[in-house]
Legacy VTK file of the C-alpha trace (Angstrom):
# vtk DataFile Version 3.0
C-alpha trace
ASCII
DATASET POLYDATA
POINTS 125 float
103.331 95.030 123.958
103.291 91.261 124.503
99.616 91.445 125.580
98.646 93.247 122.382
100.759 91.123 120.063
99.355 87.925 121.588
95.995 88.960 120.137
97.285 89.232 116.567
97.140 85.912 114.743
98.962 85.369 111.459
97.456 82.658 109.317
98.318 81.356 105.872
97.616 83.593 102.871
93.967 84.092 101.943
92.413 81.711 99.440
92.007 82.673 95.797
88.238 83.036 96.350
88.756 85.486 99.226
91.344 87.455 97.264
88.976 87.688 94.272
86.217 89.191 96.451
88.463 91.401 98.591
88.151 95.182 98.588
90.539 97.603 100.270
89.773 98.229 103.946
88.552 101.762 104.513
90.997 103.963 106.471
88.201 105.012 108.872
87.559 101.350 109.695
91.216 100.728 110.489
91.398 103.883 112.601
88.273 102.999 114.613
89.360 99.391 115.100
92.767 100.507 116.357
91.228 103.000 118.782
88.601 100.563 120.111
91.135 97.745 120.431
93.666 99.944 122.238
91.129 101.557 124.609
89.120 98.386 125.265
85.925 99.949 123.916
83.056 98.403 122.008
82.981 99.012 118.267
79.730 99.547 116.324
79.609 99.104 112.554
77.548 98.062 109.569
78.533 94.640 108.234
77.817 92.912 104.938
78.219 89.142 105.207
79.357 86.776 102.444
75.746 86.396 101.259
75.222 90.156 100.949
73.022 90.505 104.060
73.576 93.781 105.908
73.382 94.179 109.687
74.396 96.674 112.351
76.756 95.148 114.941
78.228 96.048 118.290
81.405 94.087 118.905
84.096 93.858 121.548
87.239 93.780 119.364
89.534 91.273 121.058
91.955 90.457 118.275
92.986 90.455 114.675
93.508 87.612 112.221
95.720 88.378 109.229
95.570 86.104 106.198
97.434 88.255 103.701
95.960 90.287 102.131
92.730 89.827 104.173
92.295 91.069 107.747
89.590 89.902 110.165
88.383 91.333 113.479
88.087 88.635 116.142
85.377 89.904 118.442
82.529 89.139 120.759
79.208 90.099 119.178
77.471 91.851 122.081
73.855 91.145 120.988
74.516 87.466 120.298
77.048 86.988 123.141
79.123 84.858 120.750
82.638 85.071 119.330
82.611 86.098 115.676
85.002 86.954 112.870
84.386 90.026 110.669
86.317 90.711 107.483
87.586 94.303 107.640
86.728 95.166 104.034
83.056 94.299 104.707
82.799 96.800 107.563
81.493 100.344 107.075
80.215 103.220 109.228
82.392 102.337 112.234
82.069 104.113 115.579
83.921 103.633 118.850
81.383 103.487 121.671
81.815 104.533 125.295
81.048 100.986 126.502
84.264 99.457 127.845
84.961 95.728 128.069
87.436 93.474 129.796
89.527 91.386 127.408
88.460 87.764 127.502
90.876 84.865 127.424
91.920 84.414 123.825
90.902 80.742 124.020
87.296 81.972 123.537
88.230 82.641 119.909
89.997 79.328 119.219
86.851 77.741 117.675
86.878 80.483 115.035
90.423 79.546 114.093
89.967 75.792 113.594
90.184 76.210 109.798
93.278 78.389 110.121
95.945 75.747 110.277
99.609 76.763 110.337
99.012 79.921 112.351
101.258 81.843 114.683
100.686 84.483 117.333
102.987 87.454 117.275
105.405 88.135 120.107
107.621 91.045 121.039
110.440 88.659 121.897
LINES 1 126
125 0 1 2 3 4 5 6 7 8 9 10 11 12 13 14 15 16 17 18 19 20 21 22 23 24 25 26 27 28 29 30 31 32 33 34 35 36 37 38 39 40 41 42 43 44 45 46 47 48 49 50 51 52 53 54 55 56 57 58 59 60 61 62 63 64 65 66 67 68 69 70 71 72 73 74 75 76 77 78 79 80 81 82 83 84 85 86 87 88 89 90 91 92 93 94 95 96 97 98 99 100 101 102 103 104 105 106 107 108 109 110 111 112 113 114 115 116 117 118 119 120 121 122 123 124
């Protein structure tokens, strides 16, 4: 439990701009993320970025950032071999792939969190 909770980061509440553009996360997205995260499997999905550009991604889901009410997947983009953050409500057509991955040290994702001051990592203790 500690290993899983250490990969959930709680940040400050989302900004007014994020809240204004936020849509509800689709249940299928949450279900696929949970399965991929738990099994250590790559997740494929369609993503629409903040500029409206659409792309198909394959991502190793290593963690979750929660900035109430927004949730973000912290993952390694397989094609780009780079850590990325994906807002859950911008994800559609998710699929859990057979490709397994080994969790990377969470420090790989620290550069994505530099703007998330006042954050905590959950703990079972």
